[in-house]
VOGU-3710 file (C-alpha; in Angstrom, 3 decimals, decimal comma):
1> mkidtifyng> 119,857/124,789/138,538  117,194/125,227/135,885  116,495/121,912/134,169  115,458/122,433/130,540  114,896/118,836/129,414  114,714/115,396/130,986  115,100/112,280/128,832  113,843/108,998/130,259  112,250/105,603/129,508  114,775/104,395/126,954
11> tiftgeteef> 118,099/102,607/126,622  120,667/105,263/127,548  124,263/104,219/126,876  126,635/106,580/128,681  130,082/105,539/127,450  131,181/105,714/131,086  132,228/102,938/133,482  128,601/102,659/134,529  127,430/101,927/131,009  123,719/102,679/131,298
21> teavavsgky> 121,532/105,179/133,104  117,774/105,558/133,376  117,508/109,287/132,707  119,446/112,375/131,648  118,696/115,964/132,660  119,996/118,831/130,501  120,480/122,427/131,598  121,511/124,872/128,882  124,410/123,295/126,998  125,387/120,882/129,769
31> iaetgsaerl> 124,323/117,568/131,224  123,006/118,500/134,647  122,326/115,064/136,096  122,156/111,378/135,243  120,576/108,640/137,301  117,247/107,093/138,134  114,190/108,373/136,308  112,321/108,686/139,593  114,948/111,017/141,070  115,502/113,144/137,968
41> lklahnetkl> 111,824/113,653/137,194  111,491/115,283/140,609  113,829/118,021/139,345  111,315/119,103/136,702  109,531/122,474/136,898  106,785/124,054/134,824  109,032/124,844/131,879  110,958/121,544/131,824  110,415/119,414/128,709  109,831/115,792/129,621
51> mdlkgkmmlp> 111,086/113,646/126,741  109,737/110,106/126,956  112,095/108,064/124,768  109,506/105,280/124,543  112,155/102,584/124,345  114,440/104,422/121,899  118,190/104,578/122,424  120,178/107,616/123,557  123,944/107,703/123,457  126,728/110,290/123,209
61> gfidshahpl> 126,795/112,151/119,906  128,924/110,448/117,281  132,370/111,851/116,507  134,274/111,407/113,226  137,981/111,481/114,085  139,286/111,779/110,521  137,414/113,439/107,675  137,915/116,250/105,164  134,926/118,549/105,783  136,318/121,725/104,211
71> lsgvevlykv> 137,600/119,994/101,106  134,579/117,731/100,724  132,104/120,534/101,302  133,245/122,505/98,261  133,642/119,309/96,256  129,953/118,513/96,698  128,898/121,999/95,625  131,427/122,957/92,966  133,090/119,859/91,487  132,105/116,927/89,310
81> dlngcqsaee> 131,028/114,133/91,636  132,425/110,858/90,282  131,496/108,783/93,323  129,207/105,950/92,350  130,490/105,574/88,796  131,544/101,998/88,085  133,781/102,289/85,020  136,025/104,574/82,985  133,169/105,035/80,518  130,850/106,230/83,280
91> yvmeirhfwe> 133,481/108,714/84,508  133,831/110,172/81,027  130,047/110,359/80,615  129,622/112,150/83,954  132,400/114,649/83,213  131,040/115,347/79,714  127,560/115,928/81,136  128,944/118,354/83,745  130,922/120,294/81,122  127,855/120,587/78,878
101> khpelefimg> 125,901/122,027/81,821  128,687/124,492/82,706  130,180/125,744/79,416  131,275/128,957/81,157  133,910/127,168/83,260  137,555/127,727/82,380  138,823/124,845/84,511  136,925/121,628/85,323  137,650/119,854/88,601  136,134/116,803/90,204
111> vgwtnpcfds> 136,618/114,013/92,699  135,752/110,383/93,270  137,433/108,128/90,680  138,815/104,856/92,006  141,853/102,776/91,082  139,960/99,496/90,498  138,402/101,009/87,362  141,831/101,214/85,706  145,046/99,242/85,393  147,958/99,736/87,795
121> hgpvkellde> 149,100/102,877/85,930  145,818/104,664/86,590  143,556/106,632/84,221  145,037/108,210/81,116  144,790/111,750/79,772  143,356/110,640/76,422  140,051/109,709/78,062  139,672/113,337/79,153  141,051/114,726/75,896  138,126/113,044/74,123
131> itkeipmafd> 135,881/115,506/75,970  138,041/118,564/75,336  141,696/119,487/74,909  140,959/123,191/75,213  140,017/123,401/78,890  142,268/122,043/81,671  140,793/119,252/83,789  141,989/117,706/87,040  140,191/115,086/89,114  141,096/113,847/92,590
141> ssdhhsiwan> 140,822/110,140/93,280  138,347/109,185/95,988  141,204/108,714/98,477  142,905/111,994/97,462  146,208/110,231/96,851  146,201/110,690/93,071  145,156/113,246/90,433  143,962/112,441/86,911  144,645/115,278/84,462  144,106/115,971/80,786
151> skaielagit> 146,731/117,144/78,310  145,865/120,826/78,734  146,336/120,708/82,509  149,629/118,829/82,112  150,798/121,406/79,559  149,843/124,353/81,802  151,694/122,730/84,703  154,801/122,487/82,524  155,162/118,727/83,014  157,044/116,844/80,299
161> aqtpdpeggv> 158,881/113,566/79,816  161,928/115,300/81,282  160,162/116,283/84,532  161,590/114,105/87,315  159,372/112,371/89,857  159,322/114,565/92,969  160,551/112,996/96,185  157,683/110,945/97,610  155,678/111,069/94,384  155,099/109,159/91,157
171> ierrengeps> 154,313/110,480/87,677  152,755/107,584/85,774  154,392/107,471/82,343  154,454/105,927/78,896  157,521/103,896/77,898  159,032/107,058/76,368  158,700/108,919/79,698  155,721/111,018/78,634  153,209/111,614/81,493  150,223/109,333/80,937
181> gtfreaaqdl> 147,765/111,332/83,020  147,961/110,076/86,639  149,974/111,816/89,348  150,387/110,065/92,699  151,209/111,390/96,186  153,717/114,281/96,062  153,429/114,392/92,261  149,951/115,841/92,771  151,697/119,041/93,867  152,821/119,540/90,267
191> irpicpeftv> 149,174/119,914/89,198  147,595/121,634/92,211  149,183/125,087/91,689  147,287/125,570/88,413  143,912/124,592/89,942  141,627/127,509/90,881  141,304/128,141/94,622  137,883/128,416/96,207  136,965/131,536/98,147  136,342/131,827/101,876
201> eqykkglaay> 132,619/132,255/101,171  132,533/129,117/99,030  134,227/127,142/101,803  131,670/128,474/104,272  128,779/127,323/102,100  130,405/123,930/101,644  131,037/123,483/105,364  127,491/124,537/106,232  126,149/121,909/103,819  128,513/119,303/105,285
211> qtqmanygit> 127,455/120,003/108,874  123,760/119,863/108,012  124,212/116,464/106,382  126,379/115,079/109,185  123,828/116,182/111,784  121,389/113,850/110,011  123,813/111,035/110,800  124,057/111,860/114,504  127,492/113,522/114,364  128,246/116,191/116,970
221> mahdamlpgg> 131,974/116,677/116,305  134,292/116,094/113,361  138,029/116,318/112,847  139,370/117,852/109,643  142,521/115,837/109,065  144,171/118,097/106,494  143,517/121,802/107,090  145,779/124,229/105,208  146,785/126,764/107,847  146,327/130,403/106,955
231> kpphqallem> 144,468/129,581/103,728  140,785/130,162/102,806  139,546/126,884/104,400  141,165/127,840/107,717  139,811/131,375/107,459  136,321/130,018/106,765  136,407/127,939/109,954  137,690/130,843/112,029  134,951/133,157/110,747  132,139/130,611/111,149
241> drdgqllfkm> 133,252/129,921/114,714  133,453/133,639/115,482  130,012/134,280/114,006  128,295/131,335/115,695  127,616/129,557/112,393  128,911/126,077/113,305  126,225/123,510/114,137  128,679/121,285/115,955  132,290/121,217/117,121  135,157/121,072/114,646
251> nasfetfasg> 138,678/119,957/115,457  141,566/119,904/112,972  145,115/118,930/112,083  147,119/121,335/109,935  148,505/119,785/106,772  152,204/119,660/106,046  154,011/118,142/103,100  157,524/116,850/102,553  157,931/119,337/99,706  156,481/122,293/101,651
261> ehdwkayaay> 157,727/124,885/104,098  158,685/123,517/107,528  158,345/126,617/109,684  157,199/125,422/113,115  156,504/129,019/114,187  153,833/129,339/111,478  152,061/126,208/112,736  152,254/127,417/116,315  150,624/130,668/115,172  147,864/128,781/113,337
271> akqsqgsmft> 147,156/126,756/116,478  147,082/129,855/118,683  144,498/131,392/116,335  142,393/128,263/116,442  141,232/127,988/120,042  137,627/129,077/119,652  134,382/127,960/121,219  133,407/125,437/118,508  136,645/125,164/116,520  139,993/124,060/117,936
281> anrvkffidg> 143,208/122,859/116,318  146,545/121,904/117,827  147,919/119,156/115,553  150,123/118,847/112,485  149,579/116,041/109,964  152,402/114,093/108,290  151,900/111,770/105,318  154,483/109,043/105,903  153,377/106,947/102,934  150,578/106,610/100,396
291> vveggtaclk> 148,122/103,804/99,652  148,435/100,114/98,814  146,324/100,252/95,643  148,516/103,029/94,248  151,721/101,154/95,037  152,805/103,969/97,361  152,283/102,362/100,792  155,583/101,752/102,600  155,988/98,067/103,548  158,488/95,983/105,512
301> eeyankpgff> 158,166/93,126/103,033  158,187/93,603/99,278  155,043/94,016/97,207  153,744/90,628/96,084  153,323/91,896/92,515  156,598/93,898/92,396  159,557/91,838/93,594  162,187/93,993/95,276  159,813/96,952/95,666  158,819/98,076/99,180
311> gtciwdkeel> 156,871/101,246/98,423  157,686/104,857/99,111  158,397/106,825/102,261  157,300/110,342/101,406  159,562/112,123/103,903  163,315/112,269/104,155  164,015/110,720/107,565  166,193/113,573/108,854  163,767/116,276/107,702  160,849/114,413/109,261
321> etfafaldka> 162,575/114,079/112,617  163,854/117,667/112,666  160,423/119,124/111,924  158,669/116,767/114,356  161,147/117,772/117,105  160,422/121,461/116,551  156,625/121,055/116,502  156,664/118,899/119,629  158,937/121,397/121,392  156,347/124,078/120,623
331> glelhfhvig> 153,678/121,967/122,350  151,889/120,855/119,185  150,572/117,306/118,790  151,545/115,060/115,873  149,254/113,194/113,480  150,526/110,566/111,028  149,058/108,988/107,911  150,403/105,427/108,044  149,153/102,679/105,737  152,046/100,212/105,558
341> dravdimlet> 153,856/98,490/108,422  157,150/100,176/107,546  155,363/103,538/107,688  154,176/102,635/111,203  157,773/101,764/112,073  159,024/105,116/110,730  156,367/106,934/112,774  157,422/105,054/115,909  161,122/105,729/115,301  160,268/109,420/114,963
351> lekvrsfnge> 158,185/109,468/118,148  160,847/107,598/120,098  163,473/110,118/119,030  161,172/113,056/119,763  160,614/111,741/123,292  164,334/111,149/123,766  165,236/114,587/122,408  162,479/116,692/124,022  161,937/114,706/127,226  158,886/113,153/128,776
361> rarrpiaahv> 155,495/114,879/128,677  151,890/113,876/128,092  151,571/113,299/124,341  148,736/111,951/122,195  150,078/111,256/118,717  147,509/109,938/116,244  148,112/107,150/113,740  145,504/107,192/110,985  144,484/104,095/108,981  147,084/101,444/110,028
371> qvldkgdltr> 146,116/99,106/107,198  149,116/96,759/107,425  150,550/96,221/110,899  153,447/94,226/112,291  151,894/92,912/115,524  155,373/93,104/117,063  154,941/96,897/117,066  151,885/96,860/119,364  154,001/97,296/122,505  155,824/100,243/120,916
381> lkrenvhisa> 152,506/101,852/119,962  151,357/101,504/123,563  154,636/102,851/124,958  154,397/105,976/122,787  150,715/106,394/123,721  149,739/106,356/120,050  146,003/106,875/119,575  144,557/105,067/116,578  142,081/106,554/114,115  140,815/103,423/112,368
391> npfwfvkapg> 138,469/103,217/109,372  135,886/100,478/110,023  133,866/101,549/106,971  136,604/99,816/104,954  136,669/96,531/106,908  135,139/94,527/104,064  136,345/92,713/100,981  135,193/95,478/98,643  134,866/94,229/95,048  137,677/95,640/92,941
401> yfeieesclg> 139,646/97,067/95,841  140,303/93,857/97,716  141,511/92,139/94,559  144,075/94,923/94,072  145,143/94,749/97,720  145,505/90,963/97,503  147,587/91,368/94,351  149,840/93,934/96,048  150,086/92,325/99,474  149,575/88,633/98,794
411> keraaaeypm> 146,807/86,567/100,333  148,195/86,392/103,881  148,851/90,112/104,381  145,620/91,117/102,628  143,577/88,805/104,863  145,142/90,423/107,944  144,721/94,066/106,894  142,913/96,672/109,003  143,333/95,197/112,493  141,054/96,573/115,219
421> kslfdagltv> 140,466/93,994/117,956  144,235/93,537/118,241  144,567/97,265/118,900  141,916/97,191/121,634  143,501/94,064/123,144  146,865/95,858/123,300  145,288/98,543/125,487  145,440/101,301/122,888  142,889/104,079/122,562  141,114/103,194/119,329
431> gaasdysatp> 138,847/105,702/117,626  136,905/105,411/114,384  136,687/107,568/111,302  135,206/107,754/107,826  137,955/109,674/105,983  135,040/111,352/104,184  134,835/111,758/101,198  136,935/108,618/100,672  133,869/107,056/102,307  131,101/108,780/100,304
441> vprplegiqt> 128,351/108,186/102,916  129,983/108,520/106,342  127,070/107,358/108,536  128,570/106,190/111,844  125,956/103,438/112,061  127,427/101,947/108,872  130,891/102,044/110,422  129,666/100,511/113,672  128,019/97,646/111,799  131,133/96,951/109,738
451> avtrafpesk> 133,422/97,092/112,777  131,250/94,416/114,405  130,688/92,209/111,326  133,594/92,936/108,915  131,446/91,933/105,946  128,672/93,125/103,705  125,220/91,927/104,857  124,796/89,831/101,718  128,079/88,041/102,547  127,322/87,140/106,165
461> edeekilgkq> 126,895/83,421/105,523  130,089/83,109/103,481  133,217/82,825/105,647  135,415/83,527/102,610  133,879/86,983/102,235  134,549/88,131/105,791  137,675/90,291/106,180  139,608/89,097/109,225  136,849/87,568/111,341  139,274/87,432/114,269
471> erislkqall> 139,437/91,255/114,254  135,722/91,750/114,905  135,033/93,935/117,930  132,053/94,077/120,265  129,184/96,525/119,859  130,269/98,286/123,043  133,805/98,739/121,684  132,431/100,077/118,403  130,259/102,606/120,250  133,218/103,728/122,344
481> aftvnnarla> 135,319/104,101/119,177  132,779/106,498/117,656  132,221/108,485/120,879  134,480/108,864/123,919  137,581/107,339/122,301  137,316/109,828/119,461  136,946/112,577/122,051  140,220/111,354/123,572  141,907/111,559/120,172  140,882/115,218/120,066
491> gmeahtgsir> 141,958/115,795/123,694  138,353/116,729/124,540  137,138/113,803/126,652  136,696/116,138/129,645  134,055/118,030/127,651  132,316/115,566/125,343  132,169/111,950/124,146  130,200/110,433/127,022  127,078/111,143/129,065  128,216/112,433/132,432
501> kgkladlvil> 127,245/115,272/134,727  129,097/118,452/133,753  129,874/117,422/130,183  128,384/119,105/127,145  124,983/117,801/126,080  126,158/116,253/122,791  123,623/113,488/122,250  121,987/111,317/119,614  118,698/109,422/119,797  118,198/106,314/117,683
511> qhslfdiapy> 114,993/104,643/116,575  115,669/101,608/118,764  118,401/100,073/120,928  121,347/98,662/119,015  121,724/96,073/121,762  118,354/94,565/120,854  118,886/93,974/117,127  120,980/91,706/114,916  124,450/93,071/113,973  123,582/93,251/110,258
521> disktkvvmt> 120,558/95,442/111,066  122,563/98,177/112,819  122,886/100,321/109,696  119,128/100,148/109,113  118,521/102,039/112,354  117,296/105,604/111,900  118,605/108,679/113,688  115,644/110,369/115,395  117,381/113,399/116,910  120,840/114,956/117,152
531> isegkviypl> 121,669/117,431/119,933  124,794/119,609/119,969  125,561/121,467/123,186  121,921/121,268/124,238  120,508/122,443/120,892  118,608/120,190/118,497  120,479/120,267/115,182  118,540/117,414/113,589  115,788/117,510/112,592  115,737/121,214/111,770
541> kgishe> 112,774/123,058/110,323  112,593/122,368/106,609  114,844/119,304/106,788  113,079/115,986/106,388  113,541/113,103/108,806  115,881/110,288/107,876
//
């Protein structure tokens, strides 16, 4: 076997049972050998590159198990970026500035506003009407669970005081029933049809920009958690895979909505199309509920600030079960958005019935987020082999957000939100994800640090500012969550996610060993090199070092 590169003289974390190795030999796109540096260096020939790590750290390439690469890619290039604005006034200023720069646009779209900048009813149309009433505007919230629209967009969508709330959705209203400007969950579907669609070429450019940026962060695989099957984003992925234009592996779940078409044969066809060399997809995503801050998470106990209100289950129970049965029967895997504990319960009831109806087989359902959990459901999660895609980037008491969550959930539930150690302790496979662009800067090292500390660095000495100290996990667990566990969520642990002979050479090299630094310094560590299937994808010529 021709050995192309040998890495040695560093801290090499494998993600395997034997956690560390002295050296790694790469041949083509595969890991050829691991073991002692003395033995592997003897495999070198004249053309072998000997890479002295000089004490740096090598580990499996990072994997993001839940992001929105196709959507976020075009958002960065073609929409108003509201991330980073701190008030309603700043949003308006940013949108006005964008419109002045692009007077040719006939529809203005954007993303990134957050609920803490407004009251519980969300942003109002009048703020946008101050900019213009002549051009329709629609802006996704940072979590993509709400849309803020101006009067023109609402008019074009035909929404009036008489328009009923769709099942699983909320139209925020004035006292007289008139839409105030915010549309939550399924109500977003009233606005989306009038929004211009991006082209396949635009999605390609957006995805290329996304992959280049993520390579800087050490990512070698990402999962698109909401891919519209058969639409331009899906076509863009298929074409980029076919033409060898993907820097690293992409995995995906096809989106489905309670108000959409439930044709299992269509999803089976999408999955059959999507078994390429760098792009694979075999899952279907269900939104069981919404988000706590929007009052749309589905809870077992009532909202602390709304007596008698338990949130919203987006799906009709019978329709959910019928569609899940059909998809499972076709061999597709299921993926659930679950924020509230009742949503988790609904997911588990569905999975239990699917197993009873369709019989036993190896299944890997994914539960994304799991913000509020009834610990009594841990044994059920284990029994159904539910794999968790957690969001450690959010494991902090974020100013603005945490106050809303505490108001909605009460102090006790809010303090216990986003469990992670409990999930590991229950024997579940726990992966980690950014939900990019809900997390604007999805650097895995940031997520690893927050999973370990559960606080902002400036809050480390203040016990009151740590979110659920008892749910802190070890550095090793955090590394596994961002590597081999995420590979398991994608069903690809035989190919990637750890450093083992025969696996793909998906690797990242860090400036220094994470095991030798303080937990609050993890995010300060620089990525030195990212390798996807044996090829260096960061740094690339013309791209500066981080």
